[in-house]
C-alpha positions in Angstrom: -2.0 7.4 17.8 -2.2 5.0 14.9 -4.3 3.9 12.0 -6.7 1.0 12.4 -7.9 -1.5 9.8 -11.6 -2.2 10.3 -13.6 -5.0 8.7 -17.2 -3.9 7.8 -18.4 -7.2 6.2 -17.1 -10.3 4.6 -19.9 -11.4 2.3 -20.3 -14.4 -0.1 -20.7 -12.9 -3.5 -23.8 -14.3 -5.2 -24.2 -14.4 -9.0 -21.6 -13.3 -11.6 -18.3 -12.0 -10.3 -18.4 -9.0 -12.7 -17.9 -5.3 -12.1 -21.5 -4.4 -11.9 -22.3 -7.0 -9.3 -19.2 -6.2 -7.3 -20.0 -2.5 -7.3 -23.6 -3.2 -6.2 -22.5 -5.3 -3.3 -19.8 -2.8 -2.1 -22.3 0.2 -2.5 -24.9 -1.7 -0.4 -22.3 -2.4 2.4 -21.2 1.2 2.5 -24.8 2.5 2.6 -25.6 0.1 5.4 -22.7 1.5 7.4 -23.5 5.0 6.4 -20.0 5.7 5.3 -20.3 6.1 1.5 -19.4 9.8 1.6 -16.2 9.1 3.6 -14.7 6.6 1.1 -12.1 8.2 -1.1 -10.4 5.3 -2.9 -10.5 1.6 -3.6 -7.3 -0.4 -3.3 -7.3 -3.7 -5.2 -5.1 -5.8 -7.5 -4.8 -4.8 -11.2 -7.7 -7.0 -12.4 -9.9 -5.0 -14.9 -13.0 -6.2 -13.0 -11.9 -4.3 -9.9 -10.8 -1.2 -11.9 -14.3 -1.1 -13.6 -16.0 -1.6 -10.2 -14.2 1.5 -8.9 -15.3 3.5 -11.9 -18.9 2.5 -11.4 -18.7 3.6 -7.7 -16.9 6.8 -8.8 -14.0 6.1 -6.6 -10.3 6.6 -7.3 -8.7 3.3 -8.0 -5.2 2.6 -6.4 -3.6 -0.6 -7.6 -2.0 -2.6 -4.8 1.7 -1.7 -4.8 2.8 -5.0 -3.4 0.9 -6.8 -6.2 2.6 -4.6 -8.8 6.0 -5.4 -7.4 5.2 -9.1 -7.5 4.2 -8.8 -11.1 7.6 -7.3 -11.9 9.3 -10.5 -10.5 6.9 -12.8 -12.4 7.6 -11.0 -15.7 11.3 -11.2 -15.1 11.2 -14.9 -14.5 9.3 -15.4 -17.8 12.0 -13.5 -19.9 14.2 -15.9 -21.9 17.3 -13.8 -21.3 16.8 -14.5 -17.5 16.9 -18.2 -18.0 19.9 -18.4 -15.6 17.8 -17.0 -12.8 15.0 -19.5 -13.5 17.5 -22.3 -13.4 18.9 -21.1 -10.1 15.5 -20.9 -8.5 14.6 -24.4 -9.8 17.8 -25.8 -8.4 17.2 -24.2 -5.0 13.6 -25.5 -5.0 14.9 -29.0 -5.6 17.3 -28.6 -2.6 14.5 -27.3 -0.3 12.1 -30.0 -1.4 14.7 -32.6 -0.6 15.1 -31.3 3.0 11.3 -31.1 3.3 10.8 -34.7 2.3 13.9 -36.3 4.0 13.7 -36.4 7.8 17.3 -37.8 7.8 18.7 -34.8 5.9 16.6 -32.4 7.9 18.0 -33.9 11.2 21.5 -33.8 9.9 21.1 -30.2 9.0 19.9 -29.4 12.5 22.8 -31.3 14.1 25.4 -29.5 11.9 23.9 -26.1 12.9 24.0 -27.1 16.5 27.6 -28.3 16.3 28.7 -25.2 14.4 26.8 -23.0 17.0 24.7 -21.4 14.4 21.0 -20.5 14.4 18.8 -23.4 13.5 17.3 -22.1 10.3 15.2 -24.3 8.0 15.2 -24.0 4.2 12.2 -22.0 2.9 10.2 -23.1 -0.1 9.2 -20.8 -3.0 5.4 -20.6 -3.4 4.2 -18.9 -6.6 1.3 -17.2 -4.9 3.3 -15.8 -2.0 4.9 -12.4 -2.5 8.7 -12.4 -2.5 8.9 -16.1 -1.6 11.6 -16.6 -4.3 13.7 -14.0 -2.6 13.1 -15.5 0.8 14.2 -18.9 -0.4 17.4 -17.7 -2.1 18.3 -15.6 1.0 17.8 -18.6 3.3 19.9 -20.8 1.1 22.7 -18.2 1.2 22.4 -17.9 5.0 22.8 -21.7 5.6 25.2 -22.4 2.6 27.9 -24.2 4.6 25.4 -26.5 6.5 23.5 -27.3 3.3 26.6 -28.1 1.4 27.9 -30.4 4.1 24.6 -32.2 4.5 24.2 -32.7 0.7 27.7 -34.1 0.4 26.8 -36.8 3.1 23.8 -38.1 1.2 24.4 -39.8 -2.2 20.7 -39.5 -3.2 20.6 -35.7 -2.6 20.2 -33.3 -5.5 23.2 -31.5 -6.8 24.5 -28.6 -4.7 25.1 -25.1 -6.2 28.5 -24.5 -7.7 30.7 -21.7 -6.5 29.7 -19.5 -9.5 26.0 -20.2 -8.8 26.5 -19.2 -5.1 28.1 -16.0 -6.4 25.1 -15.4 -8.7 22.8 -16.2 -5.8 24.5 -13.6 -3.6 24.2 -10.9 -6.3 20.6 -11.8 -7.1 19.8 -11.3 -3.4 21.2 -7.8 -3.6 19.0 -7.1 -6.6 15.8 -8.5 -5.1 16.3 -7.1 -1.6 14.9 -3.5 -2.3 11.7 -5.1 -3.7 11.3 -7.2 -0.6 11.9 -4.1 1.6 9.3 -2.1 -0.4 6.7 -4.9 -0.1 7.2 -5.3 3.7 7.2 -1.5 4.3 3.9 -0.8 2.5 2.1 -3.8 4.0 1.7 -2.3 7.4 -1.7 -1.4 8.8 -1.0 0.9 11.8 0.8 3.7 9.9 0.3 5.6 6.7 1.6 3.6 3.7 0.4 5.2 0.6 2.6 8.2 1.2 5.7 5.9 1.2 5.2 4.6 -2.3 6.9 7.4 -4.3 9.8 7.8 -1.8 10.3 4.0 -1.9 10.4 4.0 -5.7 13.0 6.7 -5.6 15.1 4.8 -3.1 14.8 1.6 -5.1 16.0 3.2 -8.3 18.9 4.8 -6.4 19.9 1.3 -5.1 19.7 -0.1 -8.6 21.9 2.8 -9.9 24.5 1.9 -7.2 24.4 -1.7 -8.2 25.2 -0.7 -11.8 28.6 0.6 -10.6 29.5 -2.7 -9.0 31.4 -5.5 -10.8 28.5 -8.0 -11.3 28.2 -11.3 -13.3 26.7 -10.9 -16.8 23.7 -12.9 -15.8 23.1 -10.6 -12.8 23.4 -7.5 -15.0 20.8 -9.0 -17.3 18.4 -9.6 -14.4 19.0 -6.1 -13.1 18.3 -4.5 -16.5 15.2 -6.6 -16.9 13.9 -5.6 -13.5 14.5 -1.9 -14.2 12.6 -2.3 -17.5 9.5 -3.6 -15.7 9.8 -1.1 -12.9 9.2 1.6 -15.5 6.1 -0.1 -16.9 4.6 -1.5 -13.7 5.7 0.7 -10.8 6.7 4.2 -12.2 3.0 5.1 -13.0 2.4 5.4 -9.2 4.4 8.6 -9.4 1.6 10.2 -11.5 -1.3 9.1 -9.4 -3.0 11.9 -7.4 -3.6 9.9 -4.2 0.1 9.0 -4.0 1.3 12.5 -4.8 -1.0 14.2 -2.3 -0.4 11.8 0.5 3.4 12.0 0.0 3.4 15.8 0.0 1.2 16.0 3.1 3.3 13.5 5.0 5.2 15.9 7.4 8.0 13.4 7.5 8.5 13.7 3.8 7.0 16.8 2.2 8.9 17.8 -1.0 11.9 15.5 -0.1 9.9 12.5 -1.1 10.2 13.4 -4.8 13.1 13.0 -7.1 13.2 16.3 -9.0 12.2 20.0 -8.6 9.7 19.6 -11.4 8.0 16.7 -9.6 7.8 18.9 -6.4 6.3 21.8 -8.3 3.7 19.5 -9.9 2.9 17.9 -6.5 2.4 21.4 -4.9 0.0 22.4 -7.8 -2.0 19.2 -7.3 -2.3 19.7 -3.6 -3.2 23.4 -4.1 -5.9 22.5 -6.5 -7.4 19.9 -4.2 -7.2 22.2 -1.2 -8.7 25.3 -3.0 -11.6 23.2 -4.2 -12.2 22.1 -0.6 -12.0 25.7 0.7 -14.4 26.9 -2.0 -17.0 24.3 -1.0 -16.6 25.2 2.6 -17.0 28.9 1.9 -20.2 28.3 -0.1 -21.6 26.3 2.8 -20.8 29.1 5.2 -22.4 31.8 3.0 -25.5 29.8 2.3 -28.7 31.3 3.9 -29.9 29.7 7.1 -33.1 27.5 6.9 -34.0 28.1 10.5 -36.7 30.7 9.9 -39.6 29.2 7.9 -41.7 31.5 5.7 -45.2 32.0 6.8 -44.4 31.5 10.5 -46.4 33.1 13.3 -43.7 35.7 14.0 -43.8 36.9 10.4 -47.6 37.2 10.6 -47.4 39.4 13.8 -44.6 41.7 12.8 -44.1 43.2 9.4 -40.6 42.5 7.8 -38.1 45.2 8.7 -36.4 47.0 5.9 -32.9 45.7 5.4 -30.1 48.1 6.3 -27.4 49.1 3.9 -24.4 46.8 4.5 -21.2 48.5 3.4 -19.2 45.4 4.4 -21.0 42.8 2.3 -18.1 42.7 -0.1 -16.1 40.9 2.6 -18.4 38.0 2.6 -18.5 37.9 -1.2 -14.7 38.1 -1.4 -14.4 35.3 1.1 -16.6 33.0 -0.8 -14.9 33.6 -4.2 -12.7 31.0 -5.8 -9.8 33.5 -6.1 -9.9 33.9 -2.3 -10.0 30.2 -1.8 -7.0 29.8 -4.1 -5.1 32.5 -2.2 -5.8 30.9 1.2 -4.7 27.5 -0.2 -1.4 29.0 -1.4 -0.7 30.6 2.0 -1.6 27.5 4.0 0.5 25.2 1.8 3.5 27.6 1.8 3.3 27.8 5.6 3.2 24.0 5.9 6.1 23.5 3.5 8.2 26.2 5.2 8.2 24.3 8.5 10.9 21.6 9.0 10.0 18.0 8.5 9.2 16.1 11.7 11.4 13.3 13.1 10.8 9.7 11.9 9.9 8.8 15.5 7.0 11.2 15.4 3.5 10.2 14.1 2.2 12.0 10.9 -1.4 11.2 11.9 -0.8 12.8 15.4 0.8 15.8 13.7 -2.3 16.5 11.7 -4.7 15.7 14.5 -3.3 18.6 16.5 -2.9 20.9 13.5 -5.4 23.8 13.3 -5.0 24.4 9.6 -7.9 23.3 7.3 -5.2 21.5 5.3 -5.6 18.7 7.9 -8.9 17.7 6.2 -7.1 17.0 2.9 -4.3 15.1 4.7 -6.7 12.9 6.6 -8.6 12.2 3.4 -5.6 10.8 1.6 -3.2 9.6 4.2 -5.6 6.9 5.5 -5.6 5.1 2.2 -3.5 1.9 2.4 -0.8 1.4 -0.2 -1.6 -2.3 -0.6 -4.5 -4.7 -0.3 -2.6 -6.6 2.3 -5.2 -6.0 5.1 -7.8 -7.7 2.9 -5.4 -10.5 2.0 -5.0 -11.1 5.7 -8.7 -11.3 6.2 -8.9 -14.0 3.4 -6.1 -16.0 5.1 -8.0 -15.7 8.4 -11.2 -16.9 6.7 -9.3 -19.9 5.3 -8.4 -20.9 8.8 -12.0 -20.7 9.9 -13.9 -22.2 7.0 -12.1 -25.6 7.2 -13.5 -28.9 6.2 -14.4 -29.9 9.8 -16.5 -26.7 10.0 -18.2 -27.0 6.6 -21.6 -26.3 8.0 -20.8 -22.7 8.9 -22.9 -20.4 6.9 -21.6 -17.3 5.2 -23.3 -15.1 7.8 -21.7 -16.9 10.7 -18.2 -16.7 9.0 -18.8 -13.0 8.5 -19.7 -12.5 12.2 -16.7 -14.5 13.4 -14.3 -12.5 11.1 -15.9 -9.3 12.3 -15.3 -10.0 15.9 -11.8 -11.4 15.3 -10.7 -8.4 13.3 -12.4 -5.7 15.3 -12.3 -7.0 18.8 -9.6 -4.5 19.9 -11.8 -1.6 18.8 -14.9 -3.1 20.4 -13.0 -3.3 23.7 -12.4 0.5 23.5 
């Protein structure tokens, strides 16, 4: 059992790209598919237009976690005290560009890798709009350091190679950037719950940074590390206070209370889940106690037989007690305590399957929040797919046709089922 990413529509937005227009288009699509009541949250980048659109639609807004991590790196590169990192990246970009433009150097690199019996890895270029591409470029340069150095030394017109100190700096920067890359890759999945992983990943990332603080690093590396931690606090830490993240983490049977750093955070998370669950139970109890509409007043049966006098019901207090908010709160506390008292499930087991076969009403809260993606990566993949379809040679494709092609491409596995 796994999650599925489904494309409803990919529409061409007419008119102004403001919050009101966006909200109107999204609301129209959801109404057409009759799923407005099932939508809990809206996951987008941090643009104010998208935040405002979510407010208009009265949906919880969850900023894309991968986008927030990418903003951390962007801000670090703009800091004057991290000029050494910017210089290192620029120097690596020049080396990669040289290999991309010189077929001679590229062939020499391949031959060296073959002679040295190493994997034939090509240099990767840093692209501003691609998440973690700077890390991928630095990591690849570090992996093929020997082959790159030998090739650059053979060509007099080649750019300057990195010095030994710069290679040391590069290796340390990779250690600093690696947890951010791991976080981005982990939360970008589509077939498993990802929102519930954000808070534990933040915890693991900060623990990794604390461990790096104990290592003997270059001063330039220490500066980069401290700057990253500063922006983690402003850009990433707020996720630990968002209700969707808290609820999904607590209701992930692989994590439960172990996904949080402190006992106070656990207590706060339990209270939030309890409040959400008791509200759900109260609403369900009210529905159950509502009078049935099956018998219509003035029907033929009523006309024939006079209404019977109601018997005294000495057990009516049970129904009243069941529908009270205090009873819902008590039931919520019992169910949550029972859930937390059980051991966490193994990493190989599926949280979605766990709740699917669970008989507790708590499963309704779990399914409500655990299906929310932690990033807007699925939507980004749709845009990439659209870019491969709407090419210059197919410029007569209308927006409707592109929408239909994307719909089939994205959802064909579900259509087969």
